[in-house]
N, C-alpha and C positions, 0 to 999 in steps of 0.2 A: 766522537759518538756520544749522543745524548740518550739517556734512559729516563723514562717516566713511568713510575708505578702508581697506578690509581686503582681503587676498587671499581669505580666506573669512570672511564675516561673517554672523552669524545674529541674528534677532530673535524672541523668544518673545512672542506675543500671547495674553494670558490672557482666556478667555471666561467661564469659571466655575471652580469648584473642580476639575472633572474634565476639561475640554476645553481644549486648547491648540493653537495653530498655530505651526509653526516656519517662518520664511522665511530662506532661505540665498541670498546673492548676493555678488558680488565688489565691488560698490559700493552704498552705502546712504546716502540723504539724507533729512532730516526737516525739514518747514516747516509750521507751523500745523496740527498733528495729521495732516498728510499725509506718509506715508512712501513714498519712491520707491526702488525697487531695480532695478539694471541689472547686466547681465553674468552670464549663466548663472544665472537665478533658479530656485530649487527651493523648493517649498512642501510641507510634510508636515503632514497633518491626518488623524488616526485611521489608517485603512487606505488613504488616498489619497496618491499622490505626484504632484505637478504640477510642470511645468517650462515656462519661457517665456523670451523675450528680456528682457522688462522687466515690472515690476509696480508698482502703487501700492496703498497701504492707508490707508483713512480710519479713524482711531481712534474718531471719534465715531459714524459710521453703521455701522461694522463691515464696510464693503464692501471686498473685495479684487479688483482688476482686473488681469488679465494680458494682455500684448500680444505677438503674434508667435510663431509656431511653438510653439503650446501643445500639450502632451502630458499626458494624465491616465491613470494606471495604478491600478487597484483590485485589490489582492491578486494581481496577475498574471492576473486573469480576463478583463478587457476593457480596451481602450485607447480614449481619446477624443482626437481631434485638432481643432484650430481655430486661428483667427487672433486671436480676442478671447474672453475669458471674464470673467465677473463672478460673484464668490462672496460671499454674505453669510453669514459664519461664524455669527453669532448666530441668524439665521433659518434656517440650513442650506439656503440657496437657491444654485443655481448656474445660470449662463447661458453658453452657448457659441455664437459666431457666426463662421464657419459651423460646422456640427457634423459630426464624422466619428467613428464608433465601430467598433471591431473587437473581436469576442468571440474570445478566444484558443482556446477549446476547440472551438467549432463552425466557426471561421474565417468567420463571417458578418460582413459589414461593412455599415454604414448611413451614408449621406451625406444631410445635410439643410441647409436654410438656417439653422435655429436650433434649439437644444435647451435646455430648462429642466429643472433637476433640483431636487427637494426630498426630503430623506432618500434613500430607495432608488428613488424613482420619477422617471423621465426622460420628459418630454413633448417631442415632436419635431414640428416643423412639416413641411410638404411635403418629400418627399425620395425616395430610392431605396434599396433593400436587395437584397443578393445574396450568394451563397456562392461565386461565381466569382472569378477573378482580376480585380481592379479595372481593369486596363489595357484589357482587351477582353472584358467578361463575355458569356458566351453567353446567359444569362437574367438579367433584372432584374425587380423588382417596384416600381413607382412607387406612391406613396400620398399622400393629401392631409394626413393627420396620423397620429401614432403615439404610443404610450406603452409604456415598457419598465420592468419591475420588476427591479432588479438583484439583489434577494435571492432571488426565485423564478425568475429568468431567463425570464420569460414576456413576450412582445412581442405587442401588438395593432396591426394595420394597418387603416386605414379607407380606403374608396374605392380599392381596390387593383387595379392593372392589371398583368397578367403579360405581359412582352415576351420573345420569343425573338429575340435581336439587336434589330432595330428593328420587329419585327412584333408587333402586339397579338394575343394568342391567347386571353386570358381576362380577365374582370372579375368582381369580387365586392365587395360593399359592406363586407364585414368578413372578416378572417381573423386568427386568433390561433394562436400557436405557441410551443413551448418550445425554447430553445436548448441544453438539456441533456437527459439521458436520464431525468430524474425521471418516474415514472409519474403521469399526470394524466388527468382526465376530459376527453373531447373527441372530435371526429370524426377518423377515420383516413382514409387514402387510399382513394378509391372505386375500384371496378372497373367498366368500361364494356364493352359488346359489342354486336354487331349480327349478326343471323342472318335468313336468308330465311324459315326455318320458325318461329323463336321470336320474331322481332322485335327491338326494342331491349332490351338488358339493362343493368341498373344495380344494383349492390350498394354500399350506403353503410354501412360499419362505424361503430358508435358505441361508444366505450370508456369504461367507468366504473371509476375506481380511487379510491375515497374513503378506503380504509384500506390499510395496508401488507400485511395478511394475505390480502386477496382482491381480485379484479378480475372484471369482467363485460364481455364483448364481445357486442354485439347486431349481427346482420347481416341487415337487411331487404333484400329484393331484389324486382325486378320484371322480368318478361319479357313484353313488351306483347302478343305473339301467343299466349303459352302460359299465363301465370298469374302468381301472386305468392306469396311466402312469407317466412318469417323463421327464422333460425337464431341460436342463442346458445351461448356458452361461458362457464361460470362456473369460475374457478380459485381455489384456496385453499391456504394453508399453515397447518395447524392446530397444528403443533408442529415442533421441530427435526428430528424423524425421520420426519415424515409430510407428505404433500401429496396433492392430488387435483384432479379437474376433472369438471364435468358439462356435457355437450353435449346439445342437443335442437333439433329443428327441425320445421317444418311447411310444406308447399307444396301449393297447390291449383291444379289444371289448369283452364283454361277449357273450357267444354263442347265447343266446336268442335274444339280440339286433342285433347281426350280421345277423341272419337269418330273423328276422322280417323286417329289412330294406334292405335286399338283397344286402348288400355291397360287393364290389369287394374284399376287403382285411379285414381280421379280425385284423391284426396288422398294425398300421400306424407308420412309422419311417422316419427319414431324418436327414440331417445336413446342416449347412451353415458355411462357413469359409470366413472371410473378413480380408484383410491385406492391409495396405497402407504405402509405404515407399517413401519419396521424395528425397532420395539421396543414393540409394542402391549401385550404382557403386563405389563411393568413400568409402562408409561404409563397404561393403562386401569384396572389393578387395584392400582396403588400398591404394587408389589412391587419388590424389588431382586435379582431372580434373575440369576445369572451367565450363564445360557444365552441363546442368540440366538433371538428370536422375530420373526415377520413375518406380514403380511397383505397380499395383493395382490388387488385387485378390478378386473375389466375386464368390465363388463356392457353388452351391446349388444342393441338391439331396433329393428326397423324393419318396415314392412309390405311394402316391396319395395326393389329395388336402386336405384331412382331417388331414394330419400331420400339416398343417398350422392352420387350423381352430380349432384344439383342443389345441393349445398353450395356449389360454386363454378362458374365458367364455364371451368375449366381442365381439358381432357381429359387432360393429363399426369398430374394427380393423381387422376383418376377411377378408381373401383374396377372390376375385371373379375372378381373372385371372386364366386361365387354361394353361398358358405356362410359364415355369420357364427358366430363362436364367442364365447360369454360364459363367463367363468371367475372363480372365487374360489379362491385358494390361501392356506391358513393353516398355519403350522408353528411348532414349538418344537424347538430343536436344542441338544444338549449334546455334550460330547466323546465320550460313549458311546452316546447314544440320540437318535433323531429321531422326532418325532411330527408327522403332517401330516393335513390333510383338504382335499380338492379338490372343487370343483363345476365341471362342464363342461356347457354347454348349447349345442346346435347349432341354427342356423336355416338351412334350405335355401331360398334366395330364389327358386329355380325352381319351388317348390311353393306352391300356394295355401294349404295347411294343413300344419302341422308335427307332426301327431298321430302319425305313424309313424316319426319320426326318433328313433333311440336316443340317450339322454342318460345321463350319469354324474352322478347326484345322490344322495349324494355318493360320493367315494372316501375311505376311511379307510386311513391308511398308518402303519405302525410299522417302524422299521429299527434294529437293534442293530449298531453299527459293528464292524468287524473287530477281533477280540480274539485274543490269543496265549497259548499255554501251552507248557511244555517248552522254555523259552529261545527263544521265537519260532519254534519248529519246527512247532507245531500252531496252525492258524488257523481261526477259525470266525466266522460272522456269521448274522444272522437278518433276514428281510424278510417282512412280512405286509401284504397289500393286500386290501381288501374293497370291491368296486364295486357300487353300486346302479344297475343298468342299467335305465333307466326310460323309458316312453313312455305316452301316454294310450290308444292303441289297440294291440291285439294283445298278444303275450306280453312280459313283462319278467322280469328275473332279478336275484338277488343272488349275485354271484360273488366268491369269496374265494381268493386265491393265497397259499401259504406256501412260501418258499424257505429251505433250510437247507444251505448248502455248508460242508463240513468238509475242511480241507486239511492235508497234512503235507508240509513242504518242507525242503530242505537244499542246501548248496553242496558240490561235489566238485572235486578236482584244483586246490586252491588258488584256489577260486572261479572257475575257468574255465567250470565247468558247473553250472547250476542245475537241479535235478530236483524234481518235486512229484507228489503224488497227491491227488486231490480226489473226495470222495463228494458227489453232488448229490441232495439229498432235496427232492422237490417234491410239493405237494398242491394240487388245485383242487376247490372244491365249488361247485355251482350249485343254487339253489332258485328255482323259477319261480312266477309268479302271473299273473293276467290271462287273457283269453280270446282265442284266435286267431280272427279273423273269417273267414279263409279257411283252413281246416285243410289240412294236407299229409298225404297218405296215408302211414301208417306212422310218423308223428312224434307222440309222446305228450307230450313235454316233462316227463319224469319227473325229480324231484329226484335228484341223484347226485353222485358224486365221482370224481376221477381222481388216482391216486397213483403215483409212480414213483421209481426211483433209477437213476442211472447213474454210471459211474466215469470219471475223466479222469486219464490219465498224461501228464505234460508234461516236456520237457527243452528248455533254451535256453542259448545262449551269445552273448556279444557281445565283439568284438575291436576295438581302436582302435590305429591306427598313424599317426604323423605323418611327413609327407614334407617336402620343401623348401618348397613353396608351398601345401600343402593338407594336410588331415587326413582320413583315411578311416575310417569306422566301419561295421562289418559285423555284422549280427545274424542268427541262425538259430534258429528255434523249431519244435518238433515236438510235437504233442499227439495223443493217442489216446483216443477216446470209446468206451466199451463199455456198452451198455444192460444193466441188471441185472434188475430186476423192475418190473412195473406191475400195477395193479389198478384196476378201474373198475366203475361201476354206473350205473343209470338212464340219463339223457340221453347220457352218454359211451359207454355200451355200445351205445346205439341208433345213434349217428351217427358215431363216431370212424373206422370203416373207410371210410365214404362220404366224409366231409369231408377226410380226410387223403390222398385219392387225387386227384391233379391232373387226371386224365382227366375228372372230373366237373365241372370248373370251368365248362364251357360249358352245363351243364344248366340248364333254366329254373327248377327248384326249388332250385338250389344255394344261392343267396343266402338264401332263407328257412330252409332246413334248417340252414345252418351259420353264421347270423349271431351265435350265441352260442358258437360253437366257435372258439377262438383258440389251440389247441395245435399244436405241431409235433412230429412224431415224432423221437425220438432215434435216430440211425443209428449203427451201429458203423463208425466212420470214423477216418481219420487226416488231420490238417490240418497242412500245412507252410507256414510263413511265412518269407520271406527279406526282410530290409530292409538298406538301405545308405544312408549319408549321406556327403556330401563338404562340408567346410568350408574356407574360405580362411583366410589368416593373421589376418584380422580376426574370426575365429570366426563369420563369416556363412555361412549355409547356401547351398551352390551347387546341390546335387542331392539329392533324396530319391526313393527307389524302394522299392516294396513289391510282392512277388509272393506270391500266396496260392493254394494248391491243396488241394482236399479229395479224398480217395480213400475211397469207400464200400465196405464189405464186406457190407452187408445189402441194398443195391439193385443187383442185377446188371445191370439195364437201364441205369442211370446210374452206372456204377462211378466214373467221374471227374466230380467236380463242376466247376462253371465255374471256369476259370482267370481270376483277377483280377490285373490289373496297374495300379498307381498310380504316376504319375511327376510330380514337381514339379521343374522344371529352370529355374534362374535363369541363362539363357544369358549375359547381361551384367547390369550394374547397372540397365539400363533395359528389358531384354527378358526375358520369362518365358513358360514354356509348361507347361500342366498337362494330364494325360491320365489318364483312368480308364476301363478297359474290361474287359468280361467275355466270355470265349469259351466257347461251349457245344460240347462234343465230340460229343454225339449229333446235333445239327443241323448240325455243321460250319460254324457261323456265329456271329457276335458277337451277344449278346443286348443288350449296352449298350455304347455308345462315347460318351464325353464328352470334348471337347477345348476348351481355352481358351487363347488367346494374348493377351498384354498387352504394350503398349509404353508407356513413360513417359519421354520425353526431349525436351529442347528445347521444352518447352511443349506437346508432343503427348501425349495420353493416349488410347490406342486399345485396345479390348477386343473380341475376337470369340470367341464360343463356339457350339458346336453339340452338340446332344444327339440321339442315335439309340438307340431301344429297339425290341426285337422280342420280343413275348410268346410267339411260336410257336403261337398259337391260330388256329383257322380264321377267315378273314375273313367277315363277313356284310354285308348292305346297310347296317346301322346300326353296325357295329363294324369297326375296323381294328386289326390286331395291331401296327402300326408307329407309332412316334412319331419325328418328325424336325423339329427346331425349331432355328432359328438366332437368336441375339441379338447385336447389335452396338451399340457406343457409341463416340463420337469427340468429343474436346474438344481444341481447339488455342488456346493463349494466344499469339497472334502477337506481342504486346507487352503492356506494362502497361495499354494502352488497348483493344486489339482482342482479342476471343476469339470462337471459333466452336464450334458443337456440332452433333451429329447422332446419331440413333439409328435402328435398323431391326430389327424383329423379324418373322420370317416362319415360318409353319407349312407345311412341304413336303407334309405328308399331306393337309391340307384345302385346300391351294393358297390360303391366305388370309394376307394381310398383317395381322398382329395390331396393330402400331403402328409409327409412323415419325415423325421430326421432323428439322428442320434449321433453324438459326438463327445469329445472331451478336449480340454485345453489345459496345457501345462505352462505355468507362468513363473518366470524368475526375474531377477533384477535386470538381466541383460538380454533375455530372449523369451519368446513365447513359441510353443509348438502345439498344434492342434490338428485333429482330423475329424471330419464329419461326413456322414452319409445322409443324403437328402433325396427325397422323391417329391415331385410336384406335378399335378395335372393342370396344364396350362392351355389356354385356347389359341387357335391359329385360324387364319382366314384362308379357306381353300376355294378352288375354282369349280367345285361340283358338290351337289348335295349328297352324293353317295360317299364322298371322302370324309374321313373323320375330321372333326373340327377342333380336336384337342390332341395334345401329345403328352404322354406320361414320361417325364424326364427323370433319370436316375443319375445322380452325381456323387462323386467322392471329392471332398474339398480338403486340401492340405494347407494349413496356416503355419507360416514360419516368419517370425518377426525378430530381427536382430536389433535390439534397442541400444542406443537411441537413433541409429541410422535408419531404422524403419519404424513407422508409427503404427501401433495396433488400432484397428478400426472395426467397429461392430459389423458383423455380417460380411467382412472382407476376407479373401483368401489369396494366397500366393499362387497355388497350383490347384487346378480342378481336373477331374477325369470323368467324362460322361460315359456311363455304362450303356450297353446295348439294351434296347427296349424289349 
């Protein structure tokens, strides 16, 4: 027997030409091919670092056994603890009894009676797993067996029981999960719900991610009393500068629910396609132009609004808009010129047919950027837009606008005063096609043009002065518009006097007569703008104010235009107030008042806003000239664990609560729990004018997130309960 005593002694065990194991210990003995190491044993093998109180190594069988307080670390990714471990270096087998593993990234720990590892696969006997504090875990999952792939970080659990403390709440024969954020194919967290009218609700997302450049999410759902459907989202990245997604869905109502609610459609379906490319010209046509090009696509179609609202069971995210816009924007931009074409298509979801809705298919746009002559004193630009205003029924038009502003500017009195003169040349031409199904008396839709010029004289100044604790900036500008000449023909000659007179707005034929007339008369007027800013020593804006007043010389009845005041005041670092209001001298009333106050301090975020508008038009049984609407939102982070939220939106004119919610969320390292009550007034499409066209939903949402096996997502909930209306 040989004994070697070293303060630090190590032994290299050669397996083959490429693999070695280094054993470090303070004491090492060898007897008959058995090497014993004691005193702070450390073993290094590839990316593994093992430590124990003592160890033995059999030179013949290649077995390495470790005893007492065993720790295994693999690249800092996960740790394994145990009292006994057996490693066969030649066969690449490892055994740990008992077995304890901690994944450093996800903070998931696993404790079992025994663990066997070969290469990157660890097979584990019955045990328990959790992401909570091991001392007193809120939730645990017990299993009969498990296997874990250290390279892919995927773990499989068999015969799994979920416990909240000591209470069994769920059983599944199998569950598999990734302990990192790598995209993988599999099931996502389901959404559950219960409703007296719609029955039991369940949506089980299935995620497919077989390649890095695309993924697919399937969302089948069932509502036992209402029907069933499926939605899908396909996302892709086709280049470094482009990406897109395609969404589609279908839901079919049960016959009884369809008839009881008198719905317009028994089946709800639609799709949405989005695509964004920031360099499509060079990419698609294999060019190397220096200009910027782009294409943005957002195409939407649906047969009614319930296609949107059936996507989820969450009224917070449900749509209340009744008009859907599809658009395609394409452009090419250089330092001097801009070329663009746009397509806009509107769908009115309150209408059963969309034949009479005006579309812009397409708009052609050219813009020549501001250019200068005479040492930057003469400036000019050019803008041309041509709109194909189209619909399948009634009249349509091709309308072209040309704007050519030419300016002359200079600075006086050592640049204290800036003065300018601008000539504004404008031309619009309209050509009509199609047949008006219900002709309007006196309206012929003759092709025609409108051309005009007006002059603008402007003067402005801005002064800045620094004080001890703040800086004050004052600006004053004055502009005078003088109409010069105008000429018109055809359609413009027929309707301009009628359409430009606000008295005719309430006429029944006004919308039809003037739907293609979008011009505003140029008045001889003066506009005065006053602005001021206050900044603190940190150059942070404290107060901004703008006053604007127009004085008309051509409209004697409304000599003074509406006085506008805009104010943005940061009262403190956490309190702000915004106001925008318009005062009408003729009516001696405000036409618009918007106020918003915000607080953000000590975990409290509170915002309250109110909008009031008065059109000054006569009230009718179906029309109110007033708008009065309040919106509020409240969030309070009491601590890093507790947070509360509430919203309330109310229409004072219709005396209707538009939406409201209140809830709280409790967050800890390994789990989230929240409950929220929500109300929402959402539109539906019915089959009769006498049937209500909106539904007031009331829901209770329950959020349960067991981290990291479930991911918290804003606005998502695990269980929802719909209350009776």
